HTML snippet that shows the backbone in 3Dmol.js (N, CA, C, O; Angstrom):
<script src="https://3Dmol.org/build/3Dmol-min.js"></script>
<div id="view" style="width:600px;height:400px;position:relative"></div>
<script>
const pdb = `
ATOM      1  N   MET A   1       0.837  -1.199   0.000  1.00  0.00           N
ATOM      2  CA  MET A   1       0.000   0.000   0.000  1.00  0.00           C
ATOM      3  C   MET A   1       0.879   1.258   0.000  1.00  0.00           C
ATOM      4  O   MET A   1       0.629   2.194  -0.759  1.00  0.00           O
ATOM      5  N   GLY A   2       1.896   1.272   0.847  1.00  0.00           N
ATOM      6  CA  GLY A   2       2.770   2.445   0.877  1.00  0.00           C
ATOM      7  C   GLY A   2       3.442   2.679  -0.469  1.00  0.00           C
ATOM      8  O   GLY A   2       3.576   3.823  -0.903  1.00  0.00           O
ATOM      9  N   SER A   3       3.869   1.600  -1.136  1.00  0.00           N
ATOM     10  CA  SER A   3       4.526   1.771  -2.433  1.00  0.00           C
ATOM     11  C   SER A   3       3.523   2.238  -3.486  1.00  0.00           C
ATOM     12  O   SER A   3       3.876   3.009  -4.378  1.00  0.00           O
ATOM     13  N   ASP A   4       2.274   1.776  -3.389  1.00  0.00           N
ATOM     14  CA  ASP A   4       1.241   2.251  -4.314  1.00  0.00           C
ATOM     15  C   ASP A   4       1.041   3.757  -4.151  1.00  0.00           C
ATOM     16  O   ASP A   4       0.952   4.494  -5.134  1.00  0.00           O
ATOM     17  N   MET A   5       0.974   4.203  -2.894  1.00  0.00           N
ATOM     18  CA  MET A   5       0.768   5.630  -2.650  1.00  0.00           C
ATOM     19  C   MET A   5       1.934   6.441  -3.182  1.00  0.00           C
ATOM     20  O   MET A   5       1.731   7.512  -3.755  1.00  0.00           O
ATOM     21  N   SER A   6       3.148   5.950  -3.004  1.00  0.00           N
ATOM     22  CA  SER A   6       4.311   6.694  -3.472  1.00  0.00           C
ATOM     23  C   SER A   6       4.362   6.710  -4.993  1.00  0.00           C
ATOM     24  O   SER A   6       4.757   7.714  -5.586  1.00  0.00           O
ATOM     25  N   ALA A   7       3.971   5.624  -5.624  1.00  0.00           N
ATOM     26  CA  ALA A   7       3.935   5.593  -7.094  1.00  0.00           C
ATOM     27  C   ALA A   7       2.872   6.558  -7.605  1.00  0.00           C
ATOM     28  O   ALA A   7       3.097   7.289  -8.569  1.00  0.00           O
ATOM     29  N   GLU A   8       1.712   6.553  -6.950  1.00  0.00           N
ATOM     30  CA  GLU A   8       0.634   7.455  -7.354  1.00  0.00           C
ATOM     31  C   GLU A   8       1.065   8.904  -7.192  1.00  0.00           C
ATOM     32  O   GLU A   8       0.784   9.741  -8.049  1.00  0.00           O
ATOM     33  N   ARG A   9       1.751   9.198  -6.090  1.00  0.00           N
ATOM     34  CA  ARG A   9       2.206  10.567  -5.843  1.00  0.00           C
ATOM     35  C   ARG A   9       3.188  10.999  -6.930  1.00  0.00           C
ATOM     36  O   ARG A   9       3.128  12.137  -7.395  1.00  0.00           O
ATOM     37  N   SER A  10       4.088  10.110  -7.340  1.00  0.00           N
ATOM     38  CA  SER A  10       5.068  10.496  -8.358  1.00  0.00           C
ATOM     39  C   SER A  10       4.397  10.693  -9.714  1.00  0.00           C
ATOM     40  O   SER A  10       4.803  11.564 -10.483  1.00  0.00           O
ATOM     41  N   VAL A  11       3.374   9.894 -10.013  1.00  0.00           N
ATOM     42  CA  VAL A  11       2.634  10.075 -11.270  1.00  0.00           C
ATOM     43  C   VAL A  11       1.925  11.426 -11.258  1.00  0.00           C
ATOM     44  O   VAL A  11       1.969  12.166 -12.241  1.00  0.00           O
ATOM     45  N   ILE A  12       1.276  11.742 -10.149  1.00  0.00           N
ATOM     46  CA  ILE A  12       0.571  13.026 -10.030  1.00  0.00           C
ATOM     47  C   ILE A  12       1.560  14.180 -10.176  1.00  0.00           C
ATOM     48  O   ILE A  12       1.274  15.163 -10.859  1.00  0.00           O
ATOM     49  N   SER A  13       2.714  14.061  -9.539  1.00  0.00           N
ATOM     50  CA  SER A  13       3.694  15.141  -9.624  1.00  0.00           C
ATOM     51  C   SER A  13       4.243  15.272 -11.041  1.00  0.00           C
ATOM     52  O   SER A  13       4.531  16.379 -11.496  1.00  0.00           O
ATOM     53  N   LEU A  14       4.388  14.152 -11.735  1.00  0.00           N
ATOM     54  CA  LEU A  14       4.825  14.201 -13.141  1.00  0.00           C
ATOM     55  C   LEU A  14       3.777  14.905 -14.000  1.00  0.00           C
ATOM     56  O   LEU A  14       4.120  15.724 -14.853  1.00  0.00           O
ATOM     57  N   ILE A  15       2.500  14.588 -13.778  1.00  0.00           N
ATOM     58  CA  ILE A  15       1.410  15.235 -14.521  1.00  0.00           C
ATOM     59  C   ILE A  15       1.429  16.743 -14.263  1.00  0.00           C
ATOM     60  O   ILE A  15       1.326  17.534 -15.201  1.00  0.00           O
ATOM     61  N   TRP A  16       1.563  17.145 -12.990  1.00  0.00           N
ATOM     62  CA  TRP A  16       1.566  18.578 -12.667  1.00  0.00           C
ATOM     63  C   TRP A  16       2.764  19.267 -13.285  1.00  0.00           C
ATOM     64  O   TRP A  16       2.665  20.419 -13.704  1.00  0.00           O
ATOM     65  N   ARG A  17       3.917  18.570 -13.349  1.00  0.00           N
ATOM     66  CA  ARG A  17       5.095  19.177 -13.966  1.00  0.00           C
ATOM     67  C   ARG A  17       4.849  19.389 -15.452  1.00  0.00           C
ATOM     68  O   ARG A  17       5.229  20.418 -16.010  1.00  0.00           O
ATOM     69  N   THR A  18       4.200  18.395 -16.104  1.00  0.00           N
ATOM     70  CA  THR A  18       3.893  18.503 -17.535  1.00  0.00           C
ATOM     71  C   THR A  18       2.938  19.662 -17.789  1.00  0.00           C
ATOM     72  O   THR A  18       3.133  20.443 -18.720  1.00  0.00           O
ATOM     73  N   ILE A  19       1.899  19.771 -16.954  1.00  0.00           N
ATOM     74  CA  ILE A  19       0.939  20.875 -17.083  1.00  0.00           C
ATOM     75  C   ILE A  19       1.658  22.211 -16.888  1.00  0.00           C
ATOM     76  O   ILE A  19       1.436  23.155 -17.645  1.00  0.00           O
ATOM     77  N   GLY A  20       2.510  22.286 -15.881  1.00  0.00           N
ATOM     78  CA  GLY A  20       3.239  23.525 -15.610  1.00  0.00           C
ATOM     79  C   GLY A  20       4.124  23.924 -16.787  1.00  0.00           C
ATOM     80  O   GLY A  20       4.197  25.103 -17.134  1.00  0.00           O
ATOM     81  N   ALA A  21       4.795  22.956 -17.400  1.00  0.00           N
ATOM     82  CA  ALA A  21       5.650  23.252 -18.550  1.00  0.00           C
ATOM     83  C   ALA A  21       4.813  23.731 -19.735  1.00  0.00           C
ATOM     84  O   ALA A  21       5.191  24.676 -20.426  1.00  0.00           O
ATOM     85  N   ALA A  22       3.678  23.078 -19.965  1.00  0.00           N
ATOM     86  CA  ALA A  22       2.796  23.475 -21.070  1.00  0.00           C
ATOM     87  C   ALA A  22       2.249  24.881 -20.835  1.00  0.00           C
ATOM     88  O   ALA A  22       2.190  25.691 -21.760  1.00  0.00           O
ATOM     89  N   ARG A  23       1.847  25.171 -19.585  1.00  0.00           N
ATOM     90  CA  ARG A  23       1.341  26.508 -19.260  1.00  0.00           C
ATOM     91  C   ARG A  23       2.440  27.547 -19.424  1.00  0.00           C
ATOM     92  O   ARG A  23       2.187  28.643 -19.924  1.00  0.00           O
ATOM     93  N   GLY A  24       3.648  27.216 -19.010  1.00  0.00           N
ATOM     94  CA  GLY A  24       4.767  28.155 -19.152  1.00  0.00           C
ATOM     95  C   GLY A  24       5.041  28.460 -20.623  1.00  0.00           C
ATOM     96  O   GLY A  24       5.271  29.614 -20.983  1.00  0.00           O
ATOM     97  N   ARG A  25       5.018  27.436 -21.474  1.00  0.00           N
ATOM     98  CA  ARG A  25       5.234  27.637 -22.912  1.00  0.00           C
ATOM     99  C   ARG A  25       4.133  28.506 -23.492  1.00  0.00           C
ATOM    100  O   ARG A  25       4.410  29.415 -24.274  1.00  0.00           O
ATOM    101  N   ALA A  26       2.869  28.236 -23.115  1.00  0.00           N
ATOM    102  CA  ALA A  26       1.736  29.009 -23.639  1.00  0.00           C
ATOM    103  C   ALA A  26       1.851  30.474 -23.215  1.00  0.00           C
ATOM    104  O   ALA A  26       1.614  31.375 -24.020  1.00  0.00           O
ATOM    105  N   ALA A  27       2.213  30.711 -21.952  1.00  0.00           N
ATOM    106  CA  ALA A  27       2.325  32.085 -21.449  1.00  0.00           C
ATOM    107  C   ALA A  27       3.452  32.825 -22.171  1.00  0.00           C
ATOM    108  O   ALA A  27       3.303  34.000 -22.506  1.00  0.00           O
ATOM    109  N   ARG A  28       4.588  32.144 -22.414  1.00  0.00           N
ATOM    110  CA  ARG A  28       5.709  32.788 -23.102  1.00  0.00           C
ATOM    111  C   ARG A  28       5.375  33.026 -24.571  1.00  0.00           C
ATOM    112  O   ARG A  28       5.851  33.982 -25.184  1.00  0.00           O
ATOM    113  N   GLY A  29       4.538  32.127 -25.132  1.00  0.00           N
ATOM    114  CA  GLY A  29       4.209  32.240 -26.562  1.00  0.00           C
ATOM    115  C   GLY A  29       3.151  33.291 -26.863  1.00  0.00           C
ATOM    116  O   GLY A  29       2.896  33.581 -28.032  1.00  0.00           O
ATOM    117  N   ARG A  30       2.547  33.853 -25.871  1.00  0.00           N
ATOM    118  CA  ARG A  30       1.485  34.857 -26.075  1.00  0.00           C
ATOM    119  C   ARG A  30       1.857  36.182 -25.489  1.00  0.00           C
ATOM    120  O   ARG A  30       2.648  36.229 -24.547  1.00  0.00           O
ATOM    121  N   PRO A  31       1.310  37.290 -26.013  1.00  0.00           N
ATOM    122  CA  PRO A  31       1.514  38.598 -25.385  1.00  0.00           C
ATOM    123  C   PRO A  31       0.792  38.657 -24.036  1.00  0.00           C
ATOM    124  O   PRO A  31      -0.321  38.147 -23.906  1.00  0.00           O
ATOM    125  N   GLY A  32       1.402  39.257 -23.064  1.00  0.00           N
ATOM    126  CA  GLY A  32       0.778  39.325 -21.746  1.00  0.00           C
ATOM    127  C   GLY A  32       0.892  38.005 -21.006  1.00  0.00           C
ATOM    128  O   GLY A  32       1.473  37.048 -21.516  1.00  0.00           O
ATOM    129  N   LYS A  33       0.343  37.956 -19.811  1.00  0.00           N
ATOM    130  CA  LYS A  33       0.414  36.717 -19.017  1.00  0.00           C
ATOM    131  C   LYS A  33      -0.943  36.040 -19.042  1.00  0.00           C
ATOM    132  O   LYS A  33      -1.858  36.436 -18.320  1.00  0.00           O
ATOM    133  N   ALA A  34      -1.066  35.026 -19.868  1.00  0.00           N
ATOM    134  CA  ALA A  34      -2.331  34.297 -19.963  1.00  0.00           C
ATOM    135  C   ALA A  34      -2.548  33.478 -18.699  1.00  0.00           C
ATOM    136  O   ALA A  34      -3.671  33.374 -18.206  1.00  0.00           O
ATOM    137  N   PHE A  35      -1.459  32.889 -18.166  1.00  0.00           N
ATOM    138  CA  PHE A  35      -1.564  32.039 -16.976  1.00  0.00           C
ATOM    139  C   PHE A  35      -0.750  32.666 -15.870  1.00  0.00           C
ATOM    140  O   PHE A  35       0.474  32.747 -15.965  1.00  0.00           O
ATOM    141  N   ASP A  36      -1.414  33.108 -14.824  1.00  0.00           N
ATOM    142  CA  ASP A  36      -0.673  33.699 -13.709  1.00  0.00           C
ATOM    143  C   ASP A  36      -1.358  33.410 -12.396  1.00  0.00           C
ATOM    144  O   ASP A  36      -0.877  33.830 -11.343  1.00  0.00           O
TER     145      ASP A  36
END
`;
const viewer = $3Dmol.createViewer("view");
viewer.addModel(pdb, "pdb");
viewer.setStyle({}, {cartoon: {color: "spectrum"}});
viewer.zoomTo();
viewer.render();
</script>
């Protein structure tokens, strides 16, 4: 169970990192701050 939780946490953190990178690219690619 503990290993399942840790695996789930790392997957969630990977997803959030991917979203953050995509949002950062979108904000840099547009005039003004679309995501802030």
